[in-house]
TORPA-902213 format. One record per atom (N, C-alpha, C): y negated, x negated, z. Coordinates in pm, whole numbers, padded with zeros to 5 digits, always signed. Example, Ala and Ser with C-alpha at 12.3 -4.5 7.8 and 13.67 -1.06 7.14 Angstrom:
% TORPA-902213
+00569-01319+00780
+00450-01230+00780
+00330-01320+00780
+00225-01285+00708
+00106-01367+00714
-00003-01290+00787
***
This chain:
% TORPA-902213
-00639-02932+01195
-00624-02805+01125
-00478-02787+01087
-00422-02666+01108
-00283-02641+01074
-00266-02627+00923
-00145-02642+00879
-00115-02638+00736
-00149-02501+00678
-00221-02499+00568
-00248-02376+00495
-00124-02343+00412
-00095-02214+00401
+00028-02172+00335
+00002-02121+00194
+00099-02150+00107
+00093-02108-00033
+00210-02016-00062
+00177-01893-00101
+00279-01796-00142
+00269-01778-00293
+00383-01787-00360
+00388-01769-00504
+00472-01646-00535
+00414-01556-00615
+00490-01437-00653
+00568-01467-00781
+00694-01430-00782
+00784-01459-00893
+00867-01336-00925
+00914-01328-01050
+00999-01215-01087
+01125-01257-01162
+01157-01387-01155
+01282-01434-01211
+01324-01561-01138
+01448-01602-01160
+01500-01716-01087
+01434-01845-01133
+01397-01855-01261
+01327-01975-01308
+01193-01989-01238
+01124-01877-01217
+00998-01881-01144
+01017-01924-01000
+01122-01874-00937
+01150-01912-00799
+01175-02062-00790
+01253-02115-00881
+01284-02258-00880
+01159-02343-00904
+01072-02298-00994
+00949-02372-01021
+00857-02370-00900
+00848-02254-00833
+00763-02243-00714
+00813-02332-00602
+00944-02335-00583
+01002-02420-00479
+00977-02567-00510
+01001-02606-00634
+00981-02747-00672
+00834-02788-00662
+00742-02693-00684
+00600-02725-00680
+00542-02730-00541
+00616-02683-00440
+00568-02694-00303
+00525-02565-00237
+00569-02449-00289
+00536-02322-00225
+00598-02315-00085
+00529-02248+00006
+00582-02224+00140
+00664-02096+00146
+00630-02003+00058
+00691-01870+00065
+00692-01810-00075
+00795-01731-00104
+00802-01659-00230
+00782-01510-00204
+00702-01446-00288
+00703-01300-00293
+00785-01264-00415
+00899-01202-00392
+00993-01173-00500
+00977-01029-00547
+00955-01014-00678
+00934-00883-00738
+01017-00872-00866
+01020-00754-00921
+01055-00734-01061
+00926-00697-01133
+00920-00721-01262
+00813-00671-01349
+00673-00703-01298
+00642-00829-01284
+00508-00868-01241
+00396-00815-01332
+00417-00804-01465
+00310-00747-01547
+00272-00604-01509
+00359-00536-01437
+00329-00401-01388
+00274-00402-01246
+00247-00522-01194
+00199-00533-01058
+00309-00558-00957
+00434-00566-01004
+00547-00594-00916
+00620-00468-00876
+00752-00469-00891
+00838-00360-00847
+00950-00419-00760
+01029-00333-00698
+01139-00378-00614
+01238-00461-00698
+01274-00581-00653
+01366-00665-00731
+01510-00617-00721
+01589-00655-00819
+01731-00618-00819
+01809-00697-00714
+01925-00643-00678
+02011-00710-00580
+02054-00848-00630
+02085-00857-00759
+02127-00986-00814
+02019-01090-00808
+01895-01049-00839
+01783-01144-00833
+01757-01187-00690
+01767-01095-00597
+01748-01129-00456
+01851-01233-00412
+01976-01210-00447
+02082-01304-00407
+02058-01443-00465
+02026-01449-00594
+02005-01577-00659
+01885-01650-00598
+01779-01576-00568
+01659-01638-00512
+01684-01688-00371
+01752-01611-00291
+01785-01657-00156
+01871-01783-00160
+01963-01787-00253
+02049-01906-00266
+01968-02029-00304
+01861-02011-00381
+01776-02124-00418
+01679-02161-00308
+01629-02061-00235
+01524-02085-00136
+01577-02136-00003
+01693-02090+00039
+01745-02126+00170
+01758-02277+00190
+01821-02351+00097
+01834-02496+00119
+01700-02567+00130
+01595-02511+00070
+01463-02573+00073
+01380-02528+00194
+01433-02435+00273
+01360-02386+00388
+01242-02298+00352
+01253-02225+00240
+01145-02142+00189
+01173-01995+00222
+01075-01928+00279
+01090-01786+00310
+01081-01703+00183
+01153-01592+00181
+01150-01498+00069
+01110-01361+00121
+00996-01312+00073
+00951-01177+00103
+00966-01093-00023
+01024-00977-00012
+01054-00894-00129
+00962-00773-00136
+00916-00744-00256
+00835-00626-00281
+00920-00500-00269
+00862-00399-00206
+00922-00265-00208
+00822-00175-00279
+00851-00144-00401
+00764-00056-00481
+00855+00018-00580
+00882+00144-00553
+00985+00216-00629
+00944+00253-00770
+00816+00244-00803
+00771+00275-00939
+00637+00207-00965
+00602+00197-01093
+00470+00146-01130
+00366+00257-01109
+00239+00217-01116
+00133+00315-01104
+00061+00305-00971
+00012+00418-00924
-00065+00418-00800
+00026+00407-00679
-00032+00418-00560
+00044+00399-00436
+00053+00527-00355
+00038+00640-00423
+00052+00771-00358
+00194+00821-00386
+00279+00815-00285
+00420+00844-00304
+00456+00981-00249
+00543+01052-00321
+00594+01180-00270
+00716+01155-00182
+00774+01262-00131
+00884+01248-00035
+01005+01178-00097
+01038+01211-00221
+01154+01149-00285
+01131+01000-00308
+01009+00963-00348
+00977+00822-00369
+00980+00744-00238
+00934+00807-00131
+00937+00738-00002
+01080+00722+00049
+01163+00821+00024
+01304+00808+00063
+01367+00690-00010
+01332+00675-00138
+01383+00561-00215
+01327+00431-00161
+01197+00426-00127
+01135+00305-00073
+01201+00264+00058
+01240+00360+00139
+01308+00327+00264
+01447+00273+00237
+01520+00333+00141
+01654+00282+00109
+01645+00141+00051
+01546+00119-00034
+01529-00015-00091
+01498-00117+00018
+01412-00080+00111
+01377-00172+00219
+01499-00210+00301
+01579-00112+00338
+01696-00139+00420
+01799-00223+00345
+01813-00199+00214
+01906-00279+00134
+01860-00423+00125
+01729-00445+00111
+01675-00580+00105
+01694-00654+00237
+01673-00583+00348
+01696-00644+00478
+01843-00684+00493
+01932-00596+00451
+02075-00625+00460
+02112-00747+00376
+02041-00770+00267
+02069-00888+00184
+02019-01017+00247
+01925-01007+00341
+01881-01125+00411
+01741-01173+00384
+01656-01090+00321
+01518-01136+00297
+01446-01155+00431
+01344-01239+00429
+01269-01271+00550
+01154-01174+00576
+01113-01104+00472
+01000-01012+00487
+00997-00910+00376
+00918-00805+00398
+00900-00699+00300
+00752-00680+00273
+00721-00636+00152
+00583-00618+00108
+00570-00475+00057
+00479-00397+00117
+00472-00254+00085
+00331-00203+00109
+00300-00089+00050
+00172-00024+00074
+00173+00117+00021
+00095+00205+00083
+00084+00344+00038
-00055+00395+00072
-00112+00471-00019
-00247+00523+00003
-00252+00672-00029
-00359+00736+00018
-00383+00877-00013
-00531+00905+00007
-00593+00963-00094
-00734+01004-00088
-00826+00888-00045
-00806+00772-00105
-00896+00660-00080
-00877+00589+00052
-00766+00612+00119
-00739+00548+00248
-00592+00512+00256
-00557+00426+00350
-00416+00400+00376
-00350+00529+00423
-00231+00556+00374
-00156+00676+00414
-00084+00645+00545
-00153+00674+00654
-00102+00634+00785
+00034+00696+00816
+00050+00824+00787
+00176+00891+00821
+00292+00833+00740
+00270+00814+00612
+00374+00759+00526
+00409+00616+00567
+00308+00535+00591
+00332+00397+00630
+00399+00388+00767
+00358+00473+00859
+00419+00470+00993
+00567+00503+00985
+00603+00602+00902
+00744+00637+00888
+00825+00524+00826
+00766+00458+00727
+00836+00347+00661
+00853+00230+00757
+00748+00194+00829
+00756+00082+00924
+00859+00113+01032
+00861+00236+01083
+00957+00273+01187
+01100+00257+01136
+01125+00298+01013
+01259+00285+00956
+01300+00139+00943
+01205+00056+00904
+01233-00087+00889
+01258-00153+01024
+01179-00116+01123
+01188-00182+01254
+01318-00148+01328
+01382-00039+01295
+01508-00004+01362
+01628-00048+01279
+01605-00133+01179
+01713-00174+01090
+01812-00267+01157
+01773-00327+01269
+01864-00417+01340
+01833-00563+01319
+01745-00597+01225
+01708-00737+01203
+01558-00747+01183
+01488-00829+01260
+01343-00838+01246
+01303-00904+01114
+01203-00847+01049
+01148-00906+00928
+00996-00898+00937
+00931-00988+00866
+00785-00987+00859
+00740-00880+00759
+00630-00813+00790
+00581-00705+00704
+00442-00738+00651
+00428-00729+00520
+00300-00751+00453
+00252-00621+00390
+00129-00584+00419
+00064-00474+00347
+00003-00533+00221
+00047-00484+00106
+00002-00547-00018
-00132-00491-00066
-00165-00516-00190
-00299-00486-00240
-00329-00337-00255
-00242-00252-00208
-00279-00111-00196
-00406-00098-00114
-00427-00191-00020
-00549-00187+00062
-00673-00202-00025
-00660-00263-00142
-00777-00287-00228
-00824-00160-00299
-00741-00057-00303
-00786+00069-00364
-00843+00164-00260
-00842+00125-00133
-00906+00209-00032
-01058+00194-00041
-01128+00292+00008
-01273+00291+00000
-01336+00188+00093
-01265+00151+00199
-01317+00054+00296
-01206-00041+00340
-01181-00148+00264
-01074-00241+00301
-01094-00305+00437
-01218-00326+00479
-01242-00390+00608
-01198-00298+00721
-01237-00172+00716
-01194-00077+00819
-01043-00055+00814
-00984-00068+00696
-00839-00048+00681
-00759-00155+00752
-00821-00270+00780
-00752-00376+00853
-00704-00324+00989
-00788-00250+01060
-00751-00199+01192
-00631-00106+01182
-00627-00025+01078
-00514+00067+01059
-00386-00012+01036
-00394-00115+00952
-00277-00198+00924
-00225-00265+01051
-00315-00310+01136
-00275-00374+01261
-00202-00274+01351
-00259-00156+01366
-00197-00052+01450
-00059-00015+01396
-00045-00011+01265
+00083+00025+01205
+00190-00083+01225
+00147-00205+01253
+00243-00311+01281
+00264-00411+01168
+00172-00417+01073
+00184-00517+00967
+00141-00653+01019
+00215-00755+00979
+00187-00892+01022
+00086-00962+00932
+00070-00909+00811
-00006-00981+00708
-00063-00878+00611
-00180-00910+00555
-00243-00824+00454
-00276-00910+00333
-00225-00871+00218
-00259-00938+00092
-00373-00861+00027
-00481-00931-00008
-00598-00860-00059
-00680-00946-00155
-00749-00877-00244
-00850-00940-00328
-00989-00898-00283
-00997-00836-00166
-01126-00788-00118
-01177-00668-00194
-01086-00589-00251
-01125-00471-00325
-01180-00498-00463
-01168-00622-00509
-01219-00660-00641
-01101-00688-00734
-01131-00704-00863
-01024-00733-00959
-00967-00873-00940
-01045-00962-00879
-01000-01097-00848
-01056-01138-00713
-00983-01223-00644
-01021-01260-00507
-01156-01329-00501
-01187-01409-00602
-01315-01480-00598
-01432-01382-00598
-01419-01272-00675
-01525-01172-00678
-01532-01095-00546
-01418-01086-00476
-01415-01013-00350
-01423-01102-00227
-01469-01227-00244
-01466-01325-00136
-01543-01278-00013
-01658-01217-00033
-01738-01173+00082
-01663-01069+00165
-01598-00975+00097
-01520-00874+00169
-01399-00936+00237
-01334-01030+00169
-01218-01098+00231
-01261-01168+00359
-01377-01234+00357
-01427-01302+00477
-01448-01202+00590
-01498-01085+00558
-01518-00981+00661
-01383-00930+00712
-01284-00923+00625
-01150-00881+00667
-01087-00983+00760
-01110-01111+00730
-01060-01219+00818
-01122-01204+00957
-01252-01180+00961
-01321-01163+01089
-01271-01040+01162
-01249-00932+01088
-01200-00807+01149
-01060-00824+01207
-00977-00898+01136
-00838-00916+01180
-00827-01007+01301
-00912-01107+01309
-00902-01202+01419
-00764-01266+01423
-00707-01268+01543
-00572-01324+01559
-00465-01215+01555
-00503-01095+01520
-00407-00984+01524
-00320-00976+01399
-00369-01027+01289
-00302-01012+01161
-00353-01120+01067
-00268-01172+00980
-00310-01274+00884
-00362-01208+00757
-00471-01260+00705
-00524-01215+00578
-00490-01319+00471
-00431-01273+00362
-00391-01360+00252
-00473-01323+00129
-00542-01419+00071
-00622-01394-00048
-00536-01408-00173
-00541-01308-00260
-00464-01312-00383
-00536-01242-00496
-00496-01274-00618
-00548-01219-00745
-00643-01319-00808
-00597-01378-00918
-00680-01473-00991
-00695-01607-00924
-00599-01644-00840
-00605-01774-00771
-00562-01884-00867
-00647-01984-00882
-00620-02095-00973
-00663-02226-00907
-00612-02338-00955
-00656-02466-00897
-00807-02489-00905
-00873-02429-01005
-01017-02454-01018
-01104-02365-00930
-01045-02268-00861
-01127-02187-00769
-01071-02179-00628
-00953-02237-00606
-00886-02223-00476
-00969-02283-00363
-01025-02401-00382
-01103-02466-00276
-01226-02383-00240
-01295-02330-00342
-01412-02246-00316
-01373-02121-00238
-01261-02064-00272
-01217-01942-00206
-01181-01967-00060
-01113-02077-00035
-01079-02113+00103
-01206-02129+00187
-01305-02198+00131
-01429-02223+00204
-01508-02095+00227
-01507-02006+00128
-01589-01885+00135
-01530-01778+00224
-01398-01776+00240
-01333-01666+00310
-01278-01702+00447
-01238-01827+00466
-01175-01866+00592
-01027-01831+00600
-00967-01788+00489
-00824-01758+00493
-00744-01887+00508
-00626-01874+00563
-00536-01988+00576
-00415-01975+00484
-00413-01869+00401
-00302-01847+00310
-00356-01798+00176
-00299-01853+00068
-00331-01809-00067
-00205-01758-00135
-00225-01661-00224
-00114-01598-00297
-00149-01596-00445
-00055-01638-00529
-00080-01634-00672
+00049-01646-00750
+00041-01621-00879
+00159-01636-00965
+00171-01777-01021
+00059-01852-01026
+00060-01989-01080
+00133-01993-01214
+00100-01898-01299
+00177-01882-01423
+00101-01930-01545
+00176-01952-01650
+00120-01989-01779
+00188-01904-01886
+00115-01874-01994
+00170-01793-02101
+00276-01871-02179
+00382-01800-02217
+00485-01860-02301
+00504-01771-02423
+00535-01832-02535
+00549-01757-02659
+00682-01682-02662
+00679-01559-02713
+00802-01486-02737
+00867-01542-02864
+00994-01574-02854
+01062-01634-02968
+01127-01530-03058
+01147-01409-03008
+01214-01304-03087
+01109-01206-03139
+01058-01232-03259
+00954-01148-03316
+01003-01006-03339
+01132-00989-03364
+01188-00856-03385
+01176-00773-03258
+01203-00835-03144
+01192-00763-03017
+01048-00719-02993
+00953-00805-03028
+00811-00769-03014
+00776-00655-03106
+00820-00662-03230
+00790-00559-03330
+00845-00423-03288
+00958-00421-03220
+01020-00296-03176
+00966-00247-03043
+00872-00322-02985
+00816-00282-02855
+00906-00312-02738
+01008-00396-02760
+01101-00432-02653
+01055-00553-02574
+00956-00624-02625
+00894-00737-02556
+00744-00728-02581
+00668-00751-02476
+00522-00737-02486
+00457-00872-02457
+00406-00939-02559
+00341-01068-02536
+00200-01046-02480
+00140-01147-02415
+00205-01275-02387
+00284-01268-02257
+00406-01317-02262
+00486-01326-02140
+00440-01447-02060
+00444-01438-01929
+00398-01547-01843
+00514-01596-01756
+00509-01723-01721
+00615-01785-01642
+00552-01877-01539
+00607-01877-01418
+00559-01965-01312
+00562-02109-01358
+00451-02179-01337
+00436-02316-01385
+00438-02411-01266
+00537-02500-01262
+00552-02591-01149
+00428-02677-01128
+00367-02725-01236
+00250-02812-01223
+00133-02737-01159
+00117-02610-01193
+00010-02531-01133
+00035-02507-00985
+00160-02480-00949
+00196-02465-00808
+00163-02594-00734
+00200-02706-00794
+00178-02835-00730
+00028-02863-00712
-00053-02825-00811
-00197-02845-00802
-00257-02761-00689
-00209-02640-00675
-00256-02555-00563
-00213-02615-00430
-00093-02669-00424
-00043-02731-00302
-00133-02847-00259
-00175-02927-00354
-00262-03041-00323
-00393-02992-00263
-00451-02887-00321
-00578-02834-00271
-00561-02779-00130
-00455-02708-00106
-00432-02651+00027
-00407-02759+00131
-00351-02871+00090
-00318-02978+00183
-00434-03073+00212
-00541-03061+00142
-00652-03153+00163
-00709-03140+00303
-00703-03249+00379
-00760-03252+00512
-00676-03188+00620
-00549-03153+00588
-00464-03092+00690
-00332-03166+00696
-00253-03130+00796
-00123-03195+00815
-00033-03170+00696
+00044-03271+00657
+00137-03258+00546
+00278-03228+00594
+00297-03208+00723
+00429-03174+00773
+00461-03030+00739
+00575-03008+00671
+00614-02870+00641
+00656-02800+00770
+00601-02680+00795
+00637-02607+00918
+00776-02547+00904
+00829-02491+01012
+00954-02418+01000
+00938-02305+00901
+01049-02241+00864
+01049-02132+00769
+00932-02040+00793
+00844-02026+00693
+00723-01944+00710
+00759-01799+00737
+00702-01737+00841
+00742-01602+00876
+00694-01501+00774
***
């Protein structure tokens, strides 16, 4: 059996370093994870790439120009395209994006975004993120994602957590076949990861592997400038997930994960 891959989503350099030290294969780099992830800053991208490159860890960056739903207007899509091209120019290995409309993937919007990315001059891996989970039929949406040219789909199976959506994720894996990779994410923990792998057949897991940390500046909390509980990537949790993924498979680290 080939090595199962672990992707850890992070929104600061400390999280990136903890994920790398814990054995992550790939980082999903975002800003503002409590909002579901937004496009990261140029400075954070540079610092993360500098940390990940020596370890042979791929960095995929979120492209999400605002919080909220995934129905974007023309101005927001223009921004999403500019952000994508800037991230590619900085050297990220992949991009993570999604757009929906009326309970389905927004094929026209996604096709335009993918086309802009593909003519950027440097190949990158493309992940359709959990926007697919707000569609009315995530399984049927797999075919649309494949046609659009996405290499990977991150999903919870349309549920609030992947374990609750395991049956749908398994159907998405079957629907995708060898055309696209399905990555299970949302609520992934060391105590449910093995069950999820067995129930779905996925070969990749995605999670924050985070733990709550106390805010030390009570004044900032009182003024609404900090919202507890803040969470931080936990190296020990990453390492525990790595052990579960490695059980019964090769321990050789593959080349840079696409």
